[in-house]
Jmol script that loads the backbone (N, CA, C; Angstrom):
load data "model"
ATOM      1  N   MET A   1     -14.626 -30.139  -4.392  1.00  0.00           N
ATOM      2  CA  MET A   1     -14.138 -29.484  -3.189  1.00  0.00           C
ATOM      3  C   MET A   1     -12.655 -29.816  -3.029  1.00  0.00           C
ATOM      4  N   ILE A   2     -11.866 -28.800  -2.828  1.00  0.00           N
ATOM      5  CA  ILE A   2     -10.441 -28.963  -2.554  1.00  0.00           C
ATOM      6  C   ILE A   2     -10.280 -28.947  -1.039  1.00  0.00           C
ATOM      7  N   THR A   3      -9.650 -29.978  -0.503  1.00  0.00           N
ATOM      8  CA  THR A   3      -9.395 -30.055   0.927  1.00  0.00           C
ATOM      9  C   THR A   3      -7.936 -30.397   1.131  1.00  0.00           C
ATOM     10  N   ALA A   4      -7.249 -29.627   1.970  1.00  0.00           N
ATOM     11  CA  ALA A   4      -5.831 -29.879   2.231  1.00  0.00           C
ATOM     12  C   ALA A   4      -5.485 -29.373   3.620  1.00  0.00           C
ATOM     13  N   GLN A   5      -4.498 -30.006   4.216  1.00  0.00           N
ATOM     14  CA  GLN A   5      -3.992 -29.555   5.506  1.00  0.00           C
ATOM     15  C   GLN A   5      -2.762 -28.695   5.250  1.00  0.00           C
ATOM     16  N   VAL A   6      -2.788 -27.480   5.768  1.00  0.00           N
ATOM     17  CA  VAL A   6      -1.681 -26.538   5.617  1.00  0.00           C
ATOM     18  C   VAL A   6      -1.410 -25.891   6.977  1.00  0.00           C
ATOM     19  N   LYS A   7      -0.305 -25.188   7.079  1.00  0.00           N
ATOM     20  CA  LYS A   7      -0.025 -24.473   8.326  1.00  0.00           C
ATOM     21  C   LYS A   7      -1.049 -23.361   8.520  1.00  0.00           C
ATOM     22  N   ALA A   8      -1.466 -23.163   9.754  1.00  0.00           N
ATOM     23  CA  ALA A   8      -2.403 -22.077  10.062  1.00  0.00           C
ATOM     24  C   ALA A   8      -1.776 -20.747   9.679  1.00  0.00           C
ATOM     25  N   GLY A   9      -2.572 -19.883   9.086  1.00  0.00           N
ATOM     26  CA  GLY A   9      -2.086 -18.578   8.660  1.00  0.00           C
ATOM     27  C   GLY A   9      -1.370 -18.581   7.327  1.00  0.00           C
ATOM     28  N   THR A  10      -1.384 -19.714   6.630  1.00  0.00           N
ATOM     29  CA  THR A  10      -0.700 -19.840   5.351  1.00  0.00           C
ATOM     30  C   THR A  10      -1.551 -19.285   4.220  1.00  0.00           C
ATOM     31  N   GLU A  11      -0.916 -18.559   3.316  1.00  0.00           N
ATOM     32  CA  GLU A  11      -1.580 -18.110   2.095  1.00  0.00           C
ATOM     33  C   GLU A  11      -1.355 -19.172   1.024  1.00  0.00           C
ATOM     34  N   VAL A  12      -2.433 -19.576   0.355  1.00  0.00           N
ATOM     35  CA  VAL A  12      -2.377 -20.655  -0.630  1.00  0.00           C
ATOM     36  C   VAL A  12      -2.843 -20.125  -1.984  1.00  0.00           C
ATOM     37  N   ASP A  13      -2.027 -20.322  -3.006  1.00  0.00           N
ATOM     38  CA  ASP A  13      -2.404 -19.992  -4.382  1.00  0.00           C
ATOM     39  C   ASP A  13      -2.850 -21.272  -5.064  1.00  0.00           C
ATOM     40  N   LEU A  14      -4.092 -21.293  -5.544  1.00  0.00           N
ATOM     41  CA  LEU A  14      -4.636 -22.440  -6.270  1.00  0.00           C
ATOM     42  C   LEU A  14      -4.786 -22.057  -7.734  1.00  0.00           C
ATOM     43  N   THR A  15      -4.306 -22.915  -8.630  1.00  0.00           N
ATOM     44  CA  THR A  15      -4.398 -22.653 -10.059  1.00  0.00           C
ATOM     45  C   THR A  15      -4.803 -23.936 -10.777  1.00  0.00           C
ATOM     46  N   LEU A  16      -5.805 -23.844 -11.645  1.00  0.00           N
ATOM     47  CA  LEU A  16      -6.214 -24.961 -12.487  1.00  0.00           C
ATOM     48  C   LEU A  16      -5.738 -24.675 -13.905  1.00  0.00           C
ATOM     49  N   VAL A  17      -4.983 -25.614 -14.483  1.00  0.00           N
ATOM     50  CA  VAL A  17      -4.351 -25.429 -15.785  1.00  0.00           C
ATOM     51  C   VAL A  17      -4.865 -26.501 -16.739  1.00  0.00           C
ATOM     52  N   ASN A  18      -5.210 -26.102 -17.969  1.00  0.00           N
ATOM     53  CA  ASN A  18      -5.671 -27.081 -18.962  1.00  0.00           C
ATOM     54  C   ASN A  18      -4.479 -27.764 -19.639  1.00  0.00           C
ATOM     55  N   ALA A  19      -4.758 -28.688 -20.567  1.00  0.00           N
ATOM     56  CA  ALA A  19      -3.704 -29.460 -21.228  1.00  0.00           C
ATOM     57  C   ALA A  19      -2.781 -28.590 -22.071  1.00  0.00           C
ATOM     58  N   ALA A  20      -3.247 -27.414 -22.497  1.00  0.00           N
ATOM     59  CA  ALA A  20      -2.425 -26.492 -23.286  1.00  0.00           C
ATOM     60  C   ALA A  20      -1.562 -25.591 -22.401  1.00  0.00           C
ATOM     61  N   GLY A  21      -1.688 -25.743 -21.064  1.00  0.00           N
ATOM     62  CA  GLY A  21      -0.896 -24.939 -20.150  1.00  0.00           C
ATOM     63  C   GLY A  21      -1.523 -23.600 -19.796  1.00  0.00           C
ATOM     64  N   GLN A  22      -2.772 -23.384 -20.190  1.00  0.00           N
ATOM     65  CA  GLN A  22      -3.461 -22.120 -19.907  1.00  0.00           C
ATOM     66  C   GLN A  22      -4.161 -22.190 -18.554  1.00  0.00           C
ATOM     67  N   GLU A  23      -4.051 -21.112 -17.782  1.00  0.00           N
ATOM     68  CA  GLU A  23      -4.764 -21.032 -16.516  1.00  0.00           C
ATOM     69  C   GLU A  23      -6.245 -20.813 -16.800  1.00  0.00           C
ATOM     70  N   VAL A  24      -7.092 -21.683 -16.253  1.00  0.00           N
ATOM     71  CA  VAL A  24      -8.536 -21.544 -16.467  1.00  0.00           C
ATOM     72  C   VAL A  24      -9.264 -21.157 -15.183  1.00  0.00           C
ATOM     73  N   TRP A  25      -8.563 -21.207 -14.056  1.00  0.00           N
ATOM     74  CA  TRP A  25      -9.152 -20.827 -12.772  1.00  0.00           C
ATOM     75  C   TRP A  25      -8.015 -20.527 -11.812  1.00  0.00           C
ATOM     76  N   LYS A  26      -8.171 -19.485 -11.009  1.00  0.00           N
ATOM     77  CA  LYS A  26      -7.120 -19.128 -10.060  1.00  0.00           C
ATOM     78  C   LYS A  26      -7.749 -18.489  -8.834  1.00  0.00           C
ATOM     79  N   ARG A  27      -7.221 -18.820  -7.670  1.00  0.00           N
ATOM     80  CA  ARG A  27      -7.737 -18.265  -6.422  1.00  0.00           C
ATOM     81  C   ARG A  27      -6.612 -18.230  -5.401  1.00  0.00           C
ATOM     82  N   THR A  28      -6.568 -17.191  -4.584  1.00  0.00           N
ATOM     83  CA  THR A  28      -5.632 -17.094  -3.468  1.00  0.00           C
ATOM     84  C   THR A  28      -6.452 -17.051  -2.183  1.00  0.00           C
ATOM     85  N   ILE A  29      -6.085 -17.923  -1.247  1.00  0.00           N
ATOM     86  CA  ILE A  29      -6.854 -18.083  -0.026  1.00  0.00           C
ATOM     87  C   ILE A  29      -5.903 -18.050   1.166  1.00  0.00           C
ATOM     88  N   ALA A  30      -6.322 -17.449   2.245  1.00  0.00           N
ATOM     89  CA  ALA A  30      -5.563 -17.499   3.498  1.00  0.00           C
ATOM     90  C   ALA A  30      -6.259 -18.491   4.426  1.00  0.00           C
ATOM     91  N   SER A  31      -5.528 -19.487   4.872  1.00  0.00           N
ATOM     92  CA  SER A  31      -6.081 -20.495   5.764  1.00  0.00           C
ATOM     93  C   SER A  31      -5.770 -20.110   7.202  1.00  0.00           C
ATOM     94  N   SER A  32      -6.796 -19.793   7.965  1.00  0.00           N
ATOM     95  CA  SER A  32      -6.581 -19.387   9.351  1.00  0.00           C
ATOM     96  C   SER A  32      -6.577 -20.584  10.297  1.00  0.00           C
ATOM     97  N   THR A  33      -7.189 -21.699   9.889  1.00  0.00           N
ATOM     98  CA  THR A  33      -7.344 -22.840  10.792  1.00  0.00           C
ATOM     99  C   THR A  33      -6.349 -23.967  10.534  1.00  0.00           C
ATOM    100  N   GLY A  34      -5.672 -23.961   9.399  1.00  0.00           N
ATOM    101  CA  GLY A  34      -4.785 -25.061   9.050  1.00  0.00           C
ATOM    102  C   GLY A  34      -5.454 -26.088   8.157  1.00  0.00           C
ATOM    103  N   ILE A  35      -6.754 -25.971   7.972  1.00  0.00           N
ATOM    104  CA  ILE A  35      -7.490 -26.844   7.054  1.00  0.00           C
ATOM    105  C   ILE A  35      -8.024 -25.972   5.925  1.00  0.00           C
ATOM    106  N   LEU A  36      -7.633 -26.294   4.708  1.00  0.00           N
ATOM    107  CA  LEU A  36      -8.093 -25.547   3.537  1.00  0.00           C
ATOM    108  C   LEU A  36      -9.271 -26.285   2.918  1.00  0.00           C
ATOM    109  N   ARG A  37     -10.375 -25.578   2.747  1.00  0.00           N
ATOM    110  CA  ARG A  37     -11.556 -26.126   2.062  1.00  0.00           C
ATOM    111  C   ARG A  37     -12.037 -25.069   1.077  1.00  0.00           C
ATOM    112  N   GLU A  38     -11.989 -25.416  -0.192  1.00  0.00           N
ATOM    113  CA  GLU A  38     -12.380 -24.469  -1.234  1.00  0.00           C
ATOM    114  C   GLU A  38     -13.168 -25.214  -2.311  1.00  0.00           C
ATOM    115  N   PRO A  39     -14.376 -24.747  -2.640  1.00  0.00           N
ATOM    116  CA  PRO A  39     -15.126 -25.391  -3.721  1.00  0.00           C
ATOM    117  C   PRO A  39     -14.416 -25.179  -5.061  1.00  0.00           C
ATOM    118  N   LEU A  40     -14.479 -26.182  -5.911  1.00  0.00           N
ATOM    119  CA  LEU A  40     -13.896 -26.102  -7.250  1.00  0.00           C
ATOM    120  C   LEU A  40     -15.024 -26.301  -8.256  1.00  0.00           C
ATOM    121  N   ASP A  41     -15.494 -25.220  -8.836  1.00  0.00           N
ATOM    122  CA  ASP A  41     -16.587 -25.253  -9.803  1.00  0.00           C
ATOM    123  C   ASP A  41     -16.005 -25.453 -11.194  1.00  0.00           C
ATOM    124  N   LEU A  42     -16.302 -26.599 -11.796  1.00  0.00           N
ATOM    125  CA  LEU A  42     -15.789 -26.907 -13.130  1.00  0.00           C
ATOM    126  C   LEU A  42     -16.841 -26.727 -14.220  1.00  0.00           C
ATOM    127  N   SER A  43     -17.939 -26.065 -13.900  1.00  0.00           N
ATOM    128  CA  SER A  43     -19.022 -25.924 -14.876  1.00  0.00           C
ATOM    129  C   SER A  43     -18.621 -25.066 -16.077  1.00  0.00           C
ATOM    130  N   HIS A  44     -17.615 -24.221 -15.930  1.00  0.00           N
ATOM    131  CA  HIS A  44     -17.210 -23.313 -17.013  1.00  0.00           C
ATOM    132  C   HIS A  44     -16.107 -23.883 -17.906  1.00  0.00           C
ATOM    133  N   VAL A  45     -15.640 -25.100 -17.622  1.00  0.00           N
ATOM    134  CA  VAL A  45     -14.563 -25.688 -18.434  1.00  0.00           C
ATOM    135  C   VAL A  45     -15.069 -26.918 -19.173  1.00  0.00           C
ATOM    136  N   ASP A  46     -14.433 -27.230 -20.291  1.00  0.00           N
ATOM    137  CA  ASP A  46     -14.789 -28.395 -21.096  1.00  0.00           C
ATOM    138  C   ASP A  46     -14.339 -29.679 -20.409  1.00  0.00           C
ATOM    139  N   GLN A  47     -14.874 -30.797 -20.883  1.00  0.00           N
ATOM    140  CA  GLN A  47     -14.420 -32.097 -20.397  1.00  0.00           C
ATOM    141  C   GLN A  47     -12.952 -32.268 -20.735  1.00  0.00           C
ATOM    142  N   GLY A  48     -12.240 -32.945 -19.862  1.00  0.00           N
ATOM    143  CA  GLY A  48     -10.833 -33.186 -20.137  1.00  0.00           C
ATOM    144  C   GLY A  48     -10.024 -33.314 -18.859  1.00  0.00           C
ATOM    145  N   VAL A  49      -8.712 -33.317 -19.039  1.00  0.00           N
ATOM    146  CA  VAL A  49      -7.778 -33.477 -17.928  1.00  0.00           C
ATOM    147  C   VAL A  49      -7.134 -32.122 -17.623  1.00  0.00           C
ATOM    148  N   TYR A  50      -7.090 -31.788 -16.362  1.00  0.00           N
ATOM    149  CA  TYR A  50      -6.524 -30.528 -15.893  1.00  0.00           C
ATOM    150  C   TYR A  50      -5.521 -30.824 -14.778  1.00  0.00           C
ATOM    151  N   MET A  51      -4.653 -29.873 -14.515  1.00  0.00           N
ATOM    152  CA  MET A  51      -3.725 -29.981 -13.396  1.00  0.00           C
ATOM    153  C   MET A  51      -4.083 -28.893 -12.388  1.00  0.00           C
ATOM    154  N   LEU A  52      -4.227 -29.286 -11.132  1.00  0.00           N
ATOM    155  CA  LEU A  52      -4.487 -28.339 -10.054  1.00  0.00           C
ATOM    156  C   LEU A  52      -3.187 -28.144  -9.291  1.00  0.00           C
ATOM    157  N   ARG A  53      -2.718 -26.905  -9.242  1.00  0.00           N
ATOM    158  CA  ARG A  53      -1.465 -26.575  -8.564  1.00  0.00           C
ATOM    159  C   ARG A  53      -1.779 -25.790  -7.295  1.00  0.00           C
ATOM    160  N   MET A  54      -1.239 -26.259  -6.170  1.00  0.00           N
ATOM    161  CA  MET A  54      -1.405 -25.589  -4.892  1.00  0.00           C
ATOM    162  C   MET A  54      -0.028 -25.131  -4.436  1.00  0.00           C
ATOM    163  N   ARG A  55       0.161 -23.811  -4.355  1.00  0.00           N
ATOM    164  CA  ARG A  55       1.467 -23.244  -4.011  1.00  0.00           C
ATOM    165  C   ARG A  55       1.369 -22.515  -2.664  1.00  0.00           C
ATOM    166  N   THR A  56       2.305 -22.837  -1.760  1.00  0.00           N
ATOM    167  CA  THR A  56       2.438 -22.140  -0.486  1.00  0.00           C
ATOM    168  C   THR A  56       3.897 -21.714  -0.341  1.00  0.00           C
ATOM    169  N   ALA A  57       4.207 -21.045   0.745  1.00  0.00           N
ATOM    170  CA  ALA A  57       5.593 -20.650   1.002  1.00  0.00           C
ATOM    171  C   ALA A  57       6.481 -21.873   1.205  1.00  0.00           C
ATOM    172  N   ASP A  58       5.884 -23.010   1.578  1.00  0.00           N
ATOM    173  CA  ASP A  58       6.641 -24.241   1.816  1.00  0.00           C
ATOM    174  C   ASP A  58       6.902 -25.052   0.557  1.00  0.00           C
ATOM    175  N   GLY A  59       6.182 -24.765  -0.541  1.00  0.00           N
ATOM    176  CA  GLY A  59       6.396 -25.527  -1.765  1.00  0.00           C
ATOM    177  C   GLY A  59       5.155 -25.598  -2.630  1.00  0.00           C
ATOM    178  N   VAL A  60       5.206 -26.532  -3.580  1.00  0.00           N
ATOM    179  CA  VAL A  60       4.139 -26.685  -4.565  1.00  0.00           C
ATOM    180  C   VAL A  60       3.690 -28.147  -4.595  1.00  0.00           C
ATOM    181  N   ALA A  61       2.379 -28.338  -4.646  1.00  0.00           N
ATOM    182  CA  ALA A  61       1.805 -29.672  -4.842  1.00  0.00           C
ATOM    183  C   ALA A  61       0.906 -29.605  -6.070  1.00  0.00           C
ATOM    184  N   THR A  62       0.931 -30.665  -6.861  1.00  0.00           N
ATOM    185  CA  THR A  62       0.130 -30.716  -8.080  1.00  0.00           C
ATOM    186  C   THR A  62      -0.645 -32.023  -8.115  1.00  0.00           C
ATOM    187  N   CYS A  63      -1.907 -31.955  -8.555  1.00  0.00           N
ATOM    188  CA  CYS A  63      -2.684 -33.179  -8.739  1.00  0.00           C
ATOM    189  C   CYS A  63      -3.506 -33.067 -10.018  1.00  0.00           C
ATOM    190  N   ARG A  64      -3.848 -34.206 -10.544  1.00  0.00           N
ATOM    191  CA  ARG A  64      -4.634 -34.286 -11.789  1.00  0.00           C
ATOM    192  C   ARG A  64      -6.109 -34.243 -11.475  1.00  0.00           C
ATOM    193  N   VAL A  65      -6.858 -33.469 -12.255  1.00  0.00           N
ATOM    194  CA  VAL A  65      -8.302 -33.354 -12.132  1.00  0.00           C
ATOM    195  C   VAL A  65      -8.905 -33.730 -13.469  1.00  0.00           C
ATOM    196  N   VAL A  66      -9.891 -34.637 -13.465  1.00  0.00           N
ATOM    197  CA  VAL A  66     -10.555 -35.075 -14.697  1.00  0.00           C
ATOM    198  C   VAL A  66     -12.014 -34.646 -14.636  1.00  0.00           C
ATOM    199  N   LYS A  67     -12.459 -33.921 -15.657  1.00  0.00           N
ATOM    200  CA  LYS A  67     -13.868 -33.571 -15.776  1.00  0.00           C
ATOM    201  C   LYS A  67     -14.450 -34.429 -16.879  1.00  0.00           C
ATOM    202  N   ARG A  68     -15.468 -35.195 -16.537  1.00  0.00           N
ATOM    203  CA  ARG A  68     -16.104 -36.095 -17.514  1.00  0.00           C
ATOM    204  C   ARG A  68     -17.414 -35.538 -17.983  1.00  0.00           C
TER     205      ARG A  68
END
end "model"
wireframe off; spacefill off
backbone 0.3
color backbone group
């Protein structure tokens, strides 16, 4: 589950990228409440390290995701 605090009414682009730089999952969500909650289903990807990028009009945040 992806949980983040954002400005209400913000559009958020979420992208999961593998070690080769390929996008393996992408979603655009509009947060009406200021709290973003989005399930992240990793059942379709192999074990390994991924980067989750969250982009809004205010900037970009990136975090590491490990599937074991």
